[in-house]
C-alpha angles and dihedrals in degrees: 000000000000120000117260104247127217112246090245090053092050090049092051094047090046090063090068138166080070111216133215122248120235123169090347093304130109109248126197097191135254095262097048089225122146136192133201122238112212136214101241090208094060105017089231126129117263099186144332118251131191119256110223121212137215089270090054092048088052090055090048092053090047091050090049091049093049092048090050093052103033112021096071091237094121098042102041115106114270093247092054092049088043091056089058093046091049088051088054090050090051091050092051088049091050090052095037095121090050096048090042092055093046089051093048092050096044101041100031092245127157105252092242090055094046090052089050089055092051091050088048090056090051094048093045092052093050092045095057092038093058092041091054090060090066101044113119106230093190124042121185115222124212100229121159112242095005142083102226140169141161120232128199122215131174112258100229128239112012125196124218130189114188132190131234102250100075103011100165100031093051092048086058093048090050111040100030096077092040093052093043090055092052102261126134122230143218112197126199109191121200114273090234095056114025099132103092094043092052089051090050089054092054090048092051090053093047095053096049109264102158114263112267096024093099117030126177121201111182117191143098125320092235092056114022096024094047091048092051098047092049098043113125093206094068120098097195133017132200128186130183116189142066127353090238095059090034089064089053093050091048092051092049094046091042091055087063093038088242113157110246134202116201124193105183143166135302148204099203126192128220108202109204116194126202096255098065129115095257101204093043094047092044091053094050093050091046089051089050097050095045097042106114086356091291092298092137121115096212096046122134100251099158111063109197108190131185110253092232091070101021097112096044092045093049092048090053093049093048092052092050096046090050089057094054107112110225111206153126107317094231095047121102114254098025114142100181127019132198131297114254102264147345093273091056092048090051089050093053095046091045094055090050089055094043092048092051091045088058092053105271117150114237099227089172110011101215114183134148118337129215119218115192112245095004124092094194138134102280132164135176123237114263141196123201125183138194140079122346094240089076116114092237089055096048106039128062111252099179097211141088094295127121126186117216129210135165130235133187107204143009098267090049090051093050092049091050094048091051093047094102142091089229128078111185114112140343136172137211123209120202144115090229103090094191090054090045093055093045093051094043093054092046095059116100102227140099092254137030122188127197118215091342140064133212098025117163112173112173111250095043114097114242119195144117142250134209111005091354100071152296141213101064136304138261141253101041145081088269089060092054092047089052088068094058121082110227120225130180121214116193134179121184112228 
């Protein structure tokens, strides 16, 4: 059964093929090519959208450059720019149900989760808009024999490439600090999930954001994404996605000496000590691994459990995972929806097979899931167990799969948690706060959480190290300051 669409959603989809937005104008693309975006829960097309080319991306960067220099966006007072950004946040809030339904359809999200992502965008945009009002743009330096100061300026046109797992939320995390600082942006959404970003571009135009400040260039990564990451007209570049593509983006931006921010994948550990509340901890980790069908880069996908409670903990997790209702994302009662596409389903199922072929125990087999009436991309939750040299314990799967291993003491647990090429986010679970803090600070990652996982309060930097990213994090004052170009001014006395 197809989801009942809101009238505003039907109207938006009826305007297909959905066009990009360049310099405030709808753009079909130089090639005239289109692609279909699919409902992951049914496998059926939702709408056609235009695939923009390298020529179109060049126009978008040109429009962003012109807007930066001529529209007044970069030079207006922060409170004036802030008024426009608050107006945009208000418009998103007014259309929250519409954007939420588009996001649920396009990304396979449960409606409540999609609405949460839209609210996250609103809160993030308001957070950075308010923060920008209090940034000191000139700071006097106490330097003997000189009059000296530092000055902060917006960089100029900034490029953003976003993934398909949190399309709207991550757009908020990315462009909010850039816009609040006075930059202009060119956004390349994932080809699997472009709908909410195109809708945002239309809203920005309607509420009076100057033409060229926000440009949206839908298309493929190999064409539009490659053209954007390697464009010499950008002054800052940001990519969120896989380490493999992140390397390519960094190489392309580095060729032009453009600063780049990379938010990449992870293989997070949850270290579970023997003194935890077993049912409560099991439920929280089950919630984490099944949230958005495990398509979360910072998820806890390696569960390292003290051997004294290992069997009881595993039994608890198995029982709870078996009770998760896999179903169409828009249907009542669904606890876990589909993965985003057939390729991702094949990836998850492939890792289950490769892991077992290398000796992993299938504690909970997982596999493809059948959902009556919906020929979508469904998988079951799975638990594997074994040694951490297994491919399923080392490589990012991006699905509802956790790998279990046992440890005997604190030092062993820390060594196991740090035995990875990634470094995004880990968690430690114990009632001993001193131990929790020791372990949390010993983990080599951008983020350590205590008795929780996937925690993102604004004001706390969130970013990765090693294979999980570089160039700064998100959600904090440091993020906003990244989008100002520093300059020193000195006069000898």
